KETIRO-666840 format. One record per residue (C-alpha): residue number from 0; residue in three letters; y negated, z negated, x. Coordinates in steps of 0.1 Angstrom, whole numbers, plus 5000, padded with zeros to 4 digits. Layout:
+-----+------+------+------+------+
| pos | code |   c2 |   c3 |   c1 |
+-----+------+------+------+------+
| NUM |  ALA |    Y |    Z |    X |
...
+-----+------+------+------+------+
***
This chain:
+-----+------+------+------+------+
| pos | code |   c2 |   c3 |   c1 |
+-----+------+------+------+------+
|   0 |  MET | 5133 | 5153 | 5255 |
|   1 |  GLY | 5142 | 5117 | 5250 |
|   2 |  ARG | 5176 | 5102 | 5242 |
|   3 |  ARG | 5179 | 5100 | 5200 |
|   4 |  LEU | 5186 | 5068 | 5183 |
|   5 |  PHE | 5216 | 5056 | 5167 |
|   6 |  CYS | 5196 | 5064 | 5138 |
|   7 |  GLU | 5187 | 5103 | 5143 |
|   8 |  ILE | 5219 | 5118 | 5155 |
|   9 |  ASN | 5229 | 5123 | 5114 |
|  10 |  SER | 5232 | 5115 | 5084 |
|  11 |  PHE | 5258 | 5090 | 5083 |
|  12 |  THR | 5242 | 5072 | 5113 |
|  13 |  TYR | 5210 | 5068 | 5094 |
|  14 |  ALA | 5232 | 5050 | 5067 |
|  15 |  ILE | 5246 | 5030 | 5090 |
|  16 |  SER | 5213 | 5022 | 5105 |
|  17 |  VAL | 5195 | 5014 | 5069 |
|  18 |  ARG | 5224 | 4991 | 5059 |
|  19 |  ARG | 5216 | 4971 | 5088 |
|  20 |  LEU | 5184 | 4966 | 5084 |
|  21 |  ARG | 5188 | 4957 | 5047 |
|  22 |  ILE | 5214 | 4932 | 5057 |
|  23 |  LEU | 5186 | 4919 | 5084 |
|  24 |  ARG | 5161 | 4910 | 5063 |
|  25 |  ARG | 5181 | 4894 | 5029 |
|  26 |  VAL | 5195 | 4870 | 5060 |
|  27 |  ARG | 5159 | 4868 | 5074 |
|  28 |  ASP | 5150 | 4854 | 5041 |
|  29 |  PHE | 5177 | 4826 | 5034 |
|  30 |  PHE | 5173 | 4813 | 5071 |
|  31 |  LYS | 5132 | 4809 | 5062 |
|  32 |  LYS | 5137 | 4798 | 5024 |
|  33 |  VAL | 5108 | 4821 | 5015 |
|  34 |  LYS | 5094 | 4809 | 4981 |
|  35 |  PHE | 5089 | 4838 | 4964 |
|  36 |  ALA | 5068 | 4845 | 4934 |
|  37 |  LYS | 5093 | 4850 | 4901 |
|  38 |  THR | 5071 | 4836 | 4872 |
|  39 |  LYS | 5057 | 4855 | 4849 |
|  40 |  GLY | 5031 | 4841 | 4820 |
|  41 |  GLY | 4999 | 4852 | 4796 |
|  42 |  GLU | 4968 | 4863 | 4814 |
|  43 |  LEU | 4950 | 4842 | 4836 |
|  44 |  PRO | 4913 | 4839 | 4824 |
|  45 |  ILE | 4894 | 4849 | 4856 |
|  46 |  VAL | 4891 | 4883 | 4864 |
|  47 |  LEU | 4883 | 4886 | 4902 |
|  48 |  TYR | 4888 | 4922 | 4907 |
|  49 |  LYS | 4904 | 4952 | 4887 |
|  50 |  HIS | 4911 | 4992 | 4903 |
|  51 |  SER | 4931 | 5022 | 4889 |
|  52 |  SER | 4941 | 5047 | 4910 |
|  53 |  LEU | 4948 | 5089 | 4896 |
|  54 |  ILE | 4984 | 5096 | 4894 |
|  55 |  ARG | 4984 | 5132 | 4901 |
|  56 |  ARG | 4968 | 5147 | 4925 |
|  57 |  LYS | 4968 | 5179 | 4946 |
|  58 |  LEU | 4980 | 5170 | 4979 |
|  59 |  GLY | 4982 | 5200 | 4999 |
|  60 |  ASN | 5009 | 5223 | 4991 |
|  61 |  VAL | 5030 | 5192 | 4976 |
|  62 |  ASP | 5051 | 5204 | 4945 |
|  63 |  MET | 5033 | 5189 | 4917 |
|  64 |  ASP | 5068 | 5184 | 4900 |
|  65 |  LEU | 5074 | 5154 | 4926 |
|  66 |  GLN | 5037 | 5142 | 4912 |
|  67 |  GLU | 5052 | 5145 | 4876 |
|  68 |  ASN | 5081 | 5128 | 4887 |
|  69 |  LYS | 5057 | 5099 | 4910 |
|  70 |  ALA | 5043 | 5095 | 4870 |
|  71 |  THR | 5076 | 5085 | 4859 |
|  72 |  ASN | 5090 | 5060 | 4889 |
|  73 |  LEU | 5050 | 5039 | 4886 |
|  74 |  SER | 5058 | 5037 | 4849 |
|  75 |  ILE | 5090 | 5021 | 4852 |
|  76 |  ALA | 5077 | 4996 | 4882 |
|  77 |  ALA | 5043 | 4989 | 4867 |
|  78 |  PRO | 5066 | 4963 | 4841 |
|  79 |  LYS | 5081 | 4949 | 4870 |
|  80 |  ILE | 5050 | 4934 | 4887 |
|  81 |  ASN | 5028 | 4932 | 4853 |
|  82 |  GLY | 5022 | 4898 | 4847 |
|  83 |  ILE | 5036 | 4880 | 4881 |
|  84 |  LEU | 5024 | 4843 | 4886 |
|  85 |  ILE | 5017 | 4838 | 4923 |
|  86 |  LYS | 5014 | 4800 | 4926 |
|  87 |  PRO | 5007 | 4773 | 4956 |
|  88 |  GLY | 5030 | 4779 | 4981 |
|  89 |  GLU | 5044 | 4815 | 4969 |
|  90 |  THR | 5048 | 4848 | 4984 |
|  91 |  PHE | 5048 | 4882 | 4967 |
|  92 |  SER | 5069 | 4901 | 4979 |
|  93 |  PHE | 5070 | 4943 | 4960 |
|  94 |  TRP | 5103 | 4944 | 4968 |
|  95 |  SER | 5122 | 4914 | 4951 |
|  96 |  LEU | 5103 | 4925 | 4917 |
|  97 |  VAL | 5112 | 4960 | 4917 |
|  98 |  GLY | 5143 | 4963 | 4932 |
|  99 |  ASP | 5159 | 4992 | 4944 |
| 100 |  CYS | 5141 | 5025 | 4931 |
| 101 |  LYS | 5179 | 5044 | 4920 |
| 102 |  ARG | 5186 | 5073 | 4896 |
| 103 |  SER | 5207 | 5042 | 4880 |
| 104 |  LYS | 5175 | 5028 | 4869 |
| 105 |  GLY | 5160 | 5059 | 4857 |
| 106 |  TYR | 5140 | 5071 | 4889 |
| 107 |  LYS | 5135 | 5104 | 4897 |
| 108 |  GLU | 5129 | 5127 | 4932 |
| 109 |  GLY | 5090 | 5120 | 4943 |
| 110 |  MET | 5068 | 5128 | 4974 |
| 111 |  VAL | 5077 | 5102 | 4998 |
| 112 |  ILE | 5066 | 5099 | 5037 |
| 113 |  SER | 5099 | 5105 | 5065 |
| 114 |  SER | 5089 | 5106 | 5099 |
| 115 |  GLY | 5052 | 5115 | 5099 |
| 116 |  SER | 5064 | 5145 | 5068 |
| 117 |  PRO | 5056 | 5152 | 5033 |
| 118 |  SER | 5096 | 5146 | 5018 |
| 119 |  LYS | 5111 | 5142 | 4989 |
| 120 |  GLY | 5135 | 5111 | 4976 |
| 121 |  VAL | 5144 | 5090 | 4948 |
| 122 |  GLY | 5119 | 5067 | 4934 |
| 123 |  GLY | 5092 | 5081 | 4960 |
| 124 |  GLY | 5055 | 5071 | 4949 |
| 125 |  MET | 5059 | 5036 | 4952 |
| 126 |  CYS | 5034 | 5038 | 4980 |
| 127 |  GLN | 5009 | 5044 | 4953 |
| 128 |  PHE | 5017 | 5011 | 4938 |
| 129 |  THR | 5016 | 4993 | 4968 |
| 130 |  ASN | 4984 | 5006 | 4981 |
| 131 |  LEU | 4967 | 4992 | 4950 |
| 132 |  LEU | 4981 | 4959 | 4950 |
| 133 |  HIS | 4970 | 4960 | 4991 |
| 134 |  TRP | 4934 | 4969 | 4974 |
| 135 |  LEU | 4932 | 4942 | 4950 |
| 136 |  VAL | 4948 | 4913 | 4974 |
| 137 |  LEU | 4919 | 4926 | 4999 |
| 138 |  HIS | 4892 | 4912 | 4973 |
| 139 |  SER | 4912 | 4879 | 4972 |
| 140 |  PRO | 4913 | 4847 | 4995 |
| 141 |  LEU | 4954 | 4852 | 4996 |
| 142 |  ASP | 4967 | 4857 | 5032 |
| 143 |  ILE | 4987 | 4891 | 5031 |
| 144 |  VAL | 5016 | 4884 | 5057 |
| 145 |  GLU | 5039 | 4922 | 5060 |
| 146 |  HIS | 5017 | 4953 | 5056 |
| 147 |  HIS | 5027 | 4986 | 5071 |
| 148 |  HIS | 5012 | 5020 | 5070 |
| 149 |  HIS | 5012 | 5057 | 5085 |
| 150 |  ASP | 4997 | 5049 | 5114 |
| 151 |  GLY | 4987 | 5075 | 5138 |
| 152 |  ILE | 4983 | 5102 | 5113 |
| 153 |  ASP | 4960 | 5117 | 5083 |
| 154 |  MET | 4987 | 5142 | 5065 |
| 155 |  PHE | 4961 | 5152 | 5033 |
| 156 |  PRO | 4927 | 5161 | 5029 |
| 157 |  ASP | 4905 | 5139 | 5007 |
| 158 |  TYR | 4911 | 5147 | 4971 |
| 159 |  GLY | 4889 | 5125 | 4944 |
| 160 |  ARG | 4896 | 5091 | 4976 |
| 161 |  GLN | 4885 | 5056 | 4961 |
| 162 |  VAL | 4895 | 5035 | 4989 |
| 163 |  PRO | 4885 | 5043 | 5027 |
| 164 |  PHE | 4910 | 5060 | 5047 |
| 165 |  GLY | 4933 | 5032 | 5064 |
| 166 |  SER | 4934 | 5010 | 5036 |
| 167 |  GLY | 4972 | 5022 | 5028 |
| 168 |  THR | 5003 | 5007 | 5030 |
| 169 |  SER | 5042 | 5017 | 5044 |
| 170 |  ILE | 5068 | 5006 | 5026 |
| 171 |  MET | 5108 | 5009 | 5026 |
| 172 |  TYR | 5133 | 4991 | 5005 |
| 173 |  ASN | 5137 | 4963 | 5010 |
| 174 |  TYR | 5133 | 4962 | 5048 |
| 175 |  LEU | 5093 | 4973 | 5049 |
| 176 |  ASP | 5081 | 4957 | 5021 |
| 177 |  TYR | 5041 | 4941 | 5014 |
| 178 |  ARG | 5041 | 4904 | 5011 |
| 179 |  PHE | 5013 | 4884 | 5011 |
| 180 |  LYS | 5008 | 4844 | 5004 |
| 181 |  ASN | 4988 | 4820 | 4986 |
| 182 |  ASN | 4978 | 4791 | 5008 |
| 183 |  THR | 4951 | 4781 | 4983 |
| 184 |  ALA | 4955 | 4754 | 4953 |
| 185 |  SER | 4947 | 4780 | 4926 |
| 186 |  THR | 4973 | 4803 | 4909 |
| 187 |  PHE | 4969 | 4842 | 4906 |
| 188 |  GLN | 4983 | 4871 | 4890 |
| 189 |  LEU | 4985 | 4907 | 4893 |
| 190 |  ILE | 4985 | 4927 | 4861 |
| 191 |  THR | 4999 | 4963 | 4863 |
| 192 |  TYR | 5004 | 4992 | 4837 |
| 193 |  THR | 5000 | 5030 | 4836 |
| 194 |  THR | 4979 | 5048 | 4816 |
| 195 |  ASP | 4987 | 5087 | 4810 |
| 196 |  THR | 4966 | 5099 | 4838 |
| 197 |  HIS | 4963 | 5066 | 4859 |
| 198 |  LEU | 4978 | 5035 | 4877 |
| 199 |  CYS | 4956 | 5003 | 4866 |
| 200 |  GLY | 4956 | 4967 | 4881 |
| 201 |  GLU | 4935 | 4939 | 4881 |
| 202 |  ILE | 4942 | 4906 | 4905 |
| 203 |  ARG | 4933 | 4874 | 4880 |
| 204 |  ALA | 4928 | 4833 | 4891 |
| 205 |  SER | 4932 | 4800 | 4872 |
| 206 |  ASP | 4894 | 4793 | 4882 |
| 207 |  HIS | 4863 | 4802 | 4897 |
| 208 |  GLN | 4869 | 4812 | 4936 |
| 209 |  PRO | 4838 | 4802 | 4958 |
| 210 |  PHE | 4839 | 4834 | 4975 |
| 211 |  SER | 4832 | 4873 | 4967 |
| 212 |  TYR | 4850 | 4901 | 4992 |
| 213 |  LYS | 4836 | 4931 | 5001 |
| 214 |  ILE | 4859 | 4960 | 5016 |
| 215 |  ARG | 4837 | 4988 | 5031 |
| 216 |  GLU | 4843 | 5020 | 5062 |
| 217 |  GLU | 4825 | 5019 | 5090 |
| 218 |  ASP | 4821 | 5048 | 5117 |
| 219 |  ALA | 4839 | 5074 | 5093 |
| 220 |  HIS | 4843 | 5106 | 5117 |
| 221 |  PHE | 4865 | 5132 | 5132 |
| 222 |  VAL | 4870 | 5141 | 5169 |
| 223 |  GLU | 4888 | 5173 | 5182 |
| 224 |  VAL | 4906 | 5167 | 5217 |
| 225 |  ASP | 4928 | 5193 | 5232 |
| 226 |  ASN | 4927 | 5217 | 5202 |
| 227 |  THR | 4936 | 5188 | 5179 |
| 228 |  TYR | 4911 | 5171 | 5152 |
| 229 |  PHE | 4917 | 5132 | 5151 |
| 230 |  ARG | 4902 | 5107 | 5122 |
| 231 |  ARG | 4883 | 5074 | 5130 |
| 232 |  ASN | 4871 | 5046 | 5117 |
| 233 |  LYS | 4871 | 5008 | 5111 |
| 234 |  ILE | 4875 | 4992 | 5077 |
| 235 |  ILE | 4856 | 4960 | 5075 |
| 236 |  ARG | 4858 | 4933 | 5054 |
| 237 |  ARG | 4831 | 4908 | 5046 |
| 238 |  VAL | 4833 | 4876 | 5027 |
| 239 |  ILE | 4805 | 4862 | 5008 |
| 240 |  ASP | 4796 | 4826 | 4996 |
| 241 |  LYS | 4791 | 4836 | 4958 |
| 242 |  GLN | 4766 | 4804 | 4952 |
| 243 |  THR | 4739 | 4817 | 4982 |
| 244 |  GLY | 4746 | 4850 | 4987 |
| 245 |  VAL | 4754 | 4844 | 5024 |
| 246 |  GLU | 4783 | 4862 | 5046 |
| 247 |  VAL | 4805 | 4837 | 5060 |
| 248 |  GLU | 4830 | 4862 | 5071 |
| 249 |  ARG | 4828 | 4896 | 5089 |
| 250 |  LYS | 4855 | 4913 | 5101 |
| 251 |  THR | 4873 | 4947 | 5115 |
| 252 |  ILE | 4906 | 4949 | 5096 |
| 253 |  LYS | 4918 | 4979 | 5104 |
| 254 |  GLN | 4909 | 5004 | 5129 |
| 255 |  SER | 4918 | 5043 | 5126 |
| 256 |  ASN | 4924 | 5067 | 5152 |
| 257 |  ALA | 4950 | 5091 | 5127 |
| 258 |  ARG | 4958 | 5127 | 5142 |
| 259 |  VAL | 4950 | 5154 | 5117 |
| 260 |  MET | 4979 | 5171 | 5099 |
| 261 |  TYR | 4961 | 5193 | 5075 |
| 262 |  ASP | 4942 | 5228 | 5085 |
| 263 |  SER | 4905 | 5220 | 5099 |
| 264 |  GLU | 4892 | 5245 | 5076 |
| 265 |  PHE | 4893 | 5209 | 5053 |
| 266 |  ILE | 4875 | 5188 | 5072 |
| 267 |  ASN | 4842 | 5178 | 5060 |
| 268 |  LYS | 4826 | 5194 | 5089 |
| 269 |  ASP | 4792 | 5171 | 5084 |
| 270 |  MET | 4818 | 5147 | 5099 |
| 271 |  ILE | 4831 | 5161 | 5132 |
| 272 |  ARG | 4815 | 5150 | 5163 |
| 273 |  ALA | 4815 | 5158 | 5199 |
| 274 |  LYS | 4839 | 5141 | 5221 |
+-----+------+------+------+------+
***
């Protein structure tokens, strides 16, 4: 067994490590003089893309009370993003707008991913929020400058999946953030809100954009290696000139090779390939 990291010794050393990372993040942002998006405004006229995701999902044997708590957490966080304008030259930071998800702010224990396993923590469910934002941003000309994801593991069987596997995000206040920058001459806006059942979002622009964006999954399959299943796929992003219909860019934005963490009986047998 390898030597344990300082943060793995006990809960005290873990807390020290987290505190250190949070301070380093603030220091780096200060010296880089990042211009964060902070202004909200009335709804911009052009809707580029909209999407909604089911809040309460059956995820293996995860306690459904955590799903109910996640609904509460998302309802608190969504208004903090709703209406935010990302002007030319500005950077959107999820954590700079939402802040630390504490009990004192009304947040409850929801599901989080810790060390590659489902766990619970106050404010759990924020990954679903940044998943939605990431999916919206992929359908725009905005440049993603910070994106983390749960690499290497397929945690739960598909249940009402609407977006390709591997297009999610991983965040942790405040040192694992989701950020994108507006390097265009247009202003963009995020609209986010919750209903009784869904987390909803739109990305809007101040003017019409010359390109549309198509995201698709290719070569999706499972393969068994040494009695362990892995999920593999590619996520392709196509950029299309709206005026001519011509594809001007085609790029692989993610290639997954994730170990399946759930029982193989839940794997779609039609997607299994020989090694």
